[in-house]
Phi, psi and omega in degrees: 000130185298130178242120177224156185301129184291136175261016168297150171292159181297336180299343188277341175061033180267152182290133174281143180229153187268157177293154182255159167285355179278152181254155176314320178299343181286351181245115179274158176307322180297323178295316183294326170302315180301313176307310177307315184290327179292314175298312180297326179289326177294322181284318188302340181291340179249017175071018177272162178244153180243138171257128175244114182257116178254115186248119175170205185282164174294321178293321180290311178299322185293318178304312183292319179294321184299320184284326171296311179303320184300326184271352190265120169258099183171184181275126185238152182210140175238123173259106182200150173272353177260138179281100184267354181037062181258128175304137177064022179228094177298137181248120177247139176297142192262022183272345189235094182303325181302338189302338186259358181297144170092348185267157170233137183219157179267328186221119177248125176250122181239127176281117180244016188297325179261014180122167183283152164236092192294320179299316179297316174300314178296322183284317191280339189287336175292353181271346181276126182274171183297140186087354185266174180222133174269117181249123178256125178257120185215163176295176183315144191295323192301338187228105181277068182273148183303318189087140184298326180300300175297318181302320179298328181282344184262003181212145171273357184240118180305323180295342191259006185297324177299344181256008169294143179277179183242000192290324181291312183304310176306316178297312184297313179295317182293321181290322179300306185301333184285350181291131179299348177258023178248133179232132180247124180228126180253143181296326183260328187262339186082210186283116188269314183222126185270164170284138171223072192296143176292154179275104178241026189306330181283345179268111174282131174215144182217149177270355174277136182269140175306140181300327181297345178242003175295150004279007175292156176268337182219157177305316182307311176294326178295317179295320181292314171308317182299314182292320181299316179299324174297318181290333181278328184253344187276210184291154181290157165060040176232070190298150180243127176256119175249116186238147171191164167286176181289156175079017175263001179076035179287318177293319176295326173297324176302312184293318177297318179291322174295314175309311179298323184289306183293342176291327186280319171202174187285138182207155176245146191212155179235130170240126178245132186213153174307320178216156178294330182297325185292335177268359179309318176296332176291312186291322179298317174300321174299310183302316179302316193268335187248099181296132179095353180283161183204154180246126173237116175050240187258032183220136178237125188242143170215107189053238178270352179281135181230131177248132169256129185263110185238155174267164178301315184301327181284311181290337172297332177286320176194149176242116185295155174293132179202167182282331182210165171222143181234130180242108182272143184056053188287349179289344177273359181243140176308144181307325183297328174285326176300318181294323173303315183291318176307322181284327191279328192232143184276342181231114188228145174231127174244112182248145185212140172261106191279332178232085195253193188295306182256356177172198186221161179211068177289351177295335178293309189288341177273311184281316185285330174290339174295315182287326173300306174310325179274332185252335178222074184293349179271004182301158184229154183230140176220131184239123177274125183246330187280117178294154175261316185276336174219182176287150178287353174263013180292115186292330186297322179296323178294318185292325178293311183298320181295313186292330178276350183081021187250026175287157187292143177293145178273142178305129193247142166272120192261137165289131196278333190243146176220130173240142183297331183288342179269350186290153174228111178256124190227136168279119180298129185264114179303342174272000182287138185292336178272014196300307182312300178311314183284335175291321177298326178284327176297315186289326176286339173282325168300315174302316183290330188270337183241158187276357173206114175229126187244165179301336181287320179300330175293314177303324183290316180304320181284315199233355189282126181296323184277356181265137181233141182234135171240136181247153174241116184249144172224126194042045172079004174259131180284124182240339181202167186201145170229128177255127181243156173226132183278128181225167177077200188068033182270170177283151180301328178287321176291325176298318175295327178287322180298314180299319182276001177082012181277333183223149176220112186268153165290142189074204176053040187301310185301295186297320182294321177296319181293327176287306188285318186266341184240348179083009177277089187295335189273354183296312172298351181282329178276161177268139182237143156251107178279131174273107177286315175214145165222136183221131184235132183301138194309316181298342186257003179287150188055028170238017169092008175296317184293315177301313180298316173306314176288333173287329177288319179297320176300324173295322177304313185298321185292318180291342182261000184073020180283138183280321181214151167264149185218155178206149177230131191203158168291113193286136175218149178310318184299311184296325185290319176295321181294311183294329179299314180296336179268006173084016171270145181247136166293134174235346176200131173241117186300159182254356170243137180282144179300139181303318178263331181277325190078003187249158170278142180273132176239143167260128173236155181219158175230115173294126181256286174232057189293146182293130187290342178278352183267120172258000186299321182302312179297308179306317182295323175292317181296319183287321182294313181297316186286329187269348184298318181299322178292330181292333188288338167270009177240243176300331181256035191282340180265000178297128190308136180310313177308319175300303179312310179301305182308318181289313182290329176290338174279317176288331171057066175282141186220089180289150176276128179246132181286162172294339172293312182300322178293320179296322180294318183293323179297319179298322182295318183294333179275000191065026177260005173229143182283157181306307183301329186286334183240019186303322178302312187290322180294335172301313175296316182299330187299329182292330174284323178295322181290328180268353186286166173298138180275157160303159182295330193262003186225169179243156184305317180295325180299311181286311186300320182300329185285317179295324182294310189278326182271339183242293181305323178271356171079011178283146175287138178300090171241158174261107175231004174226140186263077182259117165057040166076006174301137178238000180204182182286320180301313181298320176299318183291324182297326183292320176291326174298318179293317175302310181304316177299320184291309174310311179299330175296335182272344184284000000 
């Protein structure tokens, strides 16, 4: 075996080896392939997987992979945008990470010649079964360059590609190569890092499930199926939260449980998932277990039982009546949608992958479980721990999660009090010697605070030249972070082309949207710092930490001559209130719900050093405020009432009513006018109702939702929403009359 000095950094803790008298030419590709298979066989006995990194030219890698595949009996797959034309190796394009979800392979080859695709690696690595091998193809090992493919995704300016950093790429390869189950072979250097498999000879592993638990694959999965069936068939209002890391068979368990449930009696159900592709394993299990079941568009039928398959955008518009609801990958959905599902259905199951293929979402487990504790105290939790596709002792899984930044967060000791005078706000310096350590802590904070954080987000934190990071510390402890992206400052010619739809740039989200969708051609001329993410550690939320951090960022923007701060987010009432208190003004609300989030997207801006000759900012605010009421009976008719109330209380619309109009409203309050006859006047009066003082026994949102749905949105008063106890159209109208009397007494 060729022995060369390892080029890995000392942090990898790998054994150093001395050069051999042998030359690289003594090892043919066929012999190297045989070595890979020998190591793979040794790992496979314990259900472990092997990573093989081949570093060299395309021709050398091609010859070596051909030999590896020729000696492998199993399912193989290549992910690459380049046509390698390797026999018996199907080639899928690498531009859609989700395309591989739900599949299982024995050998996975990933083309990294043009640079890493962290999200693709995160998604695809979970498809390799125990005893399988992941082969990474990359340029020479001596130079961990970012590569053009990744570099283009880390900057919005082609001219700035040269300024893209190399730190994330170096981090990934050195951490992966440090795994005991990783082999690195370089075309010119030979073996750089050898496999050093842990001794698991006493651990027996088999991918075959015991006959007594079939169709489940593991006892862990069998127990989960039993609990899911109990949640679907048992007592009402006892939600089940099913959680696991990836590769535990969570989605398949849902399908097996549903199949078992609908075979016992007729049922209707709703299954909600971020994408249709992600629930294919669930659907396939039902089709396999229920003879005669079939899928037509978004409906699965078995006898008289019907399952409706919905995306978040579809379920945000309306939730059909059903006996139960299942939300798969709940961490990828906003908490507001999960709350709606919980209210609409008596029997619910929420499943989530906390450390998953493309990212992680502990924001779900933190925020939604708090809501369950308050509103469904009898909810139950089930966690799947036993992997199905590989051994739970597989070192490669740990190494991959570490390299991608998806390792589990450690339990932290939180400071209980926070005063703004004790805060320390610092812009992270890329040249800081502690940069790597601080980035890990920042990324874990983002994971805890947001419902979806992906490995690509970590790459941007490391190397994007347009990304700036501010941290907030208290007593030396990281409690907050803001991630910013520089946008705008474009030429007049480019701004004109964007406004007219002739050009579309990568990045520059806020100024491009304002120009192209709203016609504000001057917006791209100004400079923006867009807030991509803001995260505050849970114990310090709602104590002014976020507002303090944004104020410090605004001061830094002013000092740097930046014109505006901007942000774009899926709108909820809570976020409207937060950004408003921080001085941000809404300037645009999208008219289509996000496909995966199910929320309308809002853009808010805060003027810092706005150019006096630019009037677009004032015009944008005025147009938004004046146009919102009209939009509620048009494109925004499905906007959540809580969001409408939060926006209207900020705008504070005060319509003028003539004496005659007041007299007609008074007549309605006395029951002398029917609802339809004075609807136009009640539409004006509704804004006064929303801002008025409440009765002692009610909240503003309780009254406001009725007026938003029945009056401002132009919906006929029928009872399809359970507000304040009304059970019919007449009761709902009586509620409007009662509110009118109460408000008139206050005038």
